[in-house]
C-alpha positions as a printed Julia matrix, in Angstrom:
186×3 Matrix{Float64}:
 -12.19  -17.44  -12.21
 -10.68  -20.9   -12.3
  -7.21  -20.71  -10.75
  -4.44  -22.0   -12.98
  -0.86  -21.98  -11.71
   0.52  -21.48  -15.2
  -1.65  -18.47  -16.06
  -0.18  -14.98  -16.18
  -1.94  -12.3   -14.14
  -2.78   -8.94  -15.55
  -2.68   -5.47  -14.04
   0.17   -3.03  -14.1
   2.07   -1.67  -11.12
   1.92    2.06  -10.45
   5.2     3.83   -9.71
   4.18    5.01   -6.19
   2.2     1.89   -5.25
   3.17   -0.3    -2.31
   3.94   -3.91   -3.18
   1.11   -4.98   -0.84
  -1.32   -2.62   -2.54
  -0.28   -4.03   -5.92
  -0.57   -7.61   -4.66
  -4.13   -7.13   -3.37
  -5.13   -5.13   -6.46
  -3.76   -8.0    -8.59
  -5.9   -10.47   -6.61
  -8.98   -8.25   -7.05
  -8.48   -7.46  -10.75
  -7.9   -11.14  -11.58
 -11.11  -12.2    -9.78
  -9.64  -14.35   -7.01
 -12.09  -15.22   -4.24
  -9.32  -14.66   -1.7
  -5.62  -13.89   -1.63
  -4.74  -17.11    0.21
  -3.9   -19.21   -2.86
  -1.51  -16.63   -4.27
  -0.02  -15.94   -0.82
   0.76  -19.64   -0.5
   2.16  -19.87   -4.04
   4.51  -16.93   -3.43
   5.65  -18.4    -0.1
   4.28  -15.52    1.96
   2.38  -15.27    5.2
  -0.72  -13.09    5.28
   1.13  -10.65    7.55
   3.98  -10.32    5.04
   1.48   -9.72    2.23
  -0.32   -6.97    4.18
   2.87   -5.25    5.36
   4.82   -5.14    2.06
   7.35   -7.53    3.61
   8.01   -9.59    0.47
  11.22  -11.66    0.44
  13.19  -11.63   -2.81
  11.96  -15.14   -3.72
   8.32  -13.97   -3.52
   9.13  -10.91   -5.64
  10.81  -13.12   -8.24
   7.78  -15.45   -8.34
   5.44  -12.47   -8.61
   7.39  -11.02  -11.53
   7.26  -14.4   -13.32
   3.49  -14.67  -12.79
   2.94  -11.1   -14.07
   5.42  -11.54  -16.95
   7.43   -8.55  -15.72
  10.8   -10.16  -14.93
  12.69   -6.91  -15.5
  10.47   -4.74  -13.29
  12.11   -3.76   -9.95
   9.26   -4.72   -7.57
  11.76   -4.88   -4.7
  11.99   -1.06   -4.81
   8.35   -0.95   -3.69
   8.99   -2.81   -0.44
   9.67   -0.96    2.78
  12.87   -2.99    3.27
  14.29   -1.38    0.12
  12.99    2.11    0.82
  14.26    2.13    4.39
  17.43    0.1     3.85
  19.66    2.85    5.21
  18.23    2.82    8.74
  18.95    0.33   11.5
  16.63   -2.6    12.17
  15.52   -1.04   15.49
  14.33    2.06   13.68
  12.97    0.06   10.75
  10.42   -1.68   12.99
   9.42    1.6    14.65
   8.98    3.51   11.4
   6.67    1.07    9.59
   2.95    0.91   10.13
   2.17   -2.76   10.77
  -1.07   -4.65   10.16
  -3.1    -1.58    9.23
  -3.09    0.99    6.47
  -3.72    4.71    6.07
  -5.0     6.59    3.05
  -5.54   10.08    1.68
  -9.2    10.71    0.72
  -8.12   12.97   -2.15
  -5.65   10.42   -3.6
  -8.24    7.62   -3.3
 -10.81    9.75   -5.13
  -8.35   10.1    -8.03
  -7.02    6.52   -8.26
  -7.98    3.52   -6.12
  -4.7     2.02   -4.95
  -2.43    2.07   -1.87
   0.54    4.44   -2.06
   3.89    3.31   -0.68
   4.46    6.36    1.53
   1.18    5.84    3.41
   2.76    2.89    5.26
   5.36    4.99    7.06
   4.22    5.39   10.64
   5.38    8.96   11.42
   3.86   10.27    8.2
   0.45   11.72    9.07
  -0.08   14.01    6.09
  -0.36   13.17    2.42
   2.85   14.14    0.64
   0.84   15.46   -2.3
  -2.35   17.01   -0.88
  -1.18   17.93    2.64
  -4.33   16.36    4.11
  -4.37   14.17    7.23
  -4.08   10.48    6.37
  -7.1     8.43    7.49
  -6.7     5.02    9.16
 -10.35    4.11    9.61
 -13.7     4.62    7.94
 -15.0     8.13    8.58
 -18.55    6.79    8.9
 -18.26    3.67   11.09
 -14.62    3.76   12.32
 -13.83    0.29   10.93
 -10.16   -0.3    10.1
  -9.18    0.22    6.47
  -7.86   -2.73    4.44
  -6.17   -2.98    1.06
  -9.49   -4.19   -0.35
 -11.13   -1.0     0.91
  -8.58    1.18   -0.86
  -8.96   -0.75   -4.14
 -12.74   -0.47   -4.05
 -12.85    3.03   -2.46
 -15.41    1.59   -0.1
 -15.65    0.47    3.52
 -16.48   -3.24    3.7
 -18.42   -2.74    6.94
 -20.8     0.09    5.97
 -20.26    0.57    2.19
 -19.47    4.28    2.53
 -16.99    5.76    0.05
 -13.52    6.41    1.46
 -13.15    9.51   -0.69
 -16.09   11.09    1.19
 -14.12   11.39    4.44
 -13.96   14.96    5.71
 -10.51   16.43    5.39
  -8.75   19.71    5.8
  -5.58   20.89    4.14
  -2.92   21.43    6.77
  -1.98   25.08    7.31
   0.48   24.58   10.19
   3.88   25.87    9.01
   5.86   23.52   11.28
   3.99   20.43   10.09
   4.32   21.5     6.47
   8.08   21.99    6.85
   8.34   18.55    8.45
   6.32   17.12    5.55
   8.66   18.74    3.01
  11.68   17.22    4.78
  10.07   13.78    4.72
   9.19   14.21    1.05
  12.84   14.97    0.29
  13.95   11.92    2.26
  11.51    9.71    0.32
  13.01   10.93   -2.98
  16.41    9.61   -1.94
  15.25    6.24   -0.67
């Protein structure tokens, strides 16, 4: 695809999708060779793009480029979701420079969910399965591109094929329910 700064990008944002997941899915669906051009245009660093750390100016530019000026992208950043905690805790709670995924969620829809980026969350809020942070076949780290394609870039195995068990531990399930309630109010 020939890059044109005036063109509007197409793909819709899912209600539980992280802003980083959406950004990289947008890059993939609009046939960019890499995310670097759009990262530069939005005034982001690669680290910000990976970690859903989009400043308001980047969110505004993104909404202009996607023709969705009234869509509240900022609510899909971790800064918005975790705005009620102190900055010390904020940095401890977020998973930085890597992502996790639920094999069941990925098998249903190939995109990165917002709640997967919260460090202490180890179980899927929906399926109660352990979140994976590497390829089950070769142990390579998972990237946003992997989650969009449902495939490990290193060995081409499907992410949805990772072995998983549904958690039966009552204490962990109660903790998960409390976290789920907290996420509803963020």
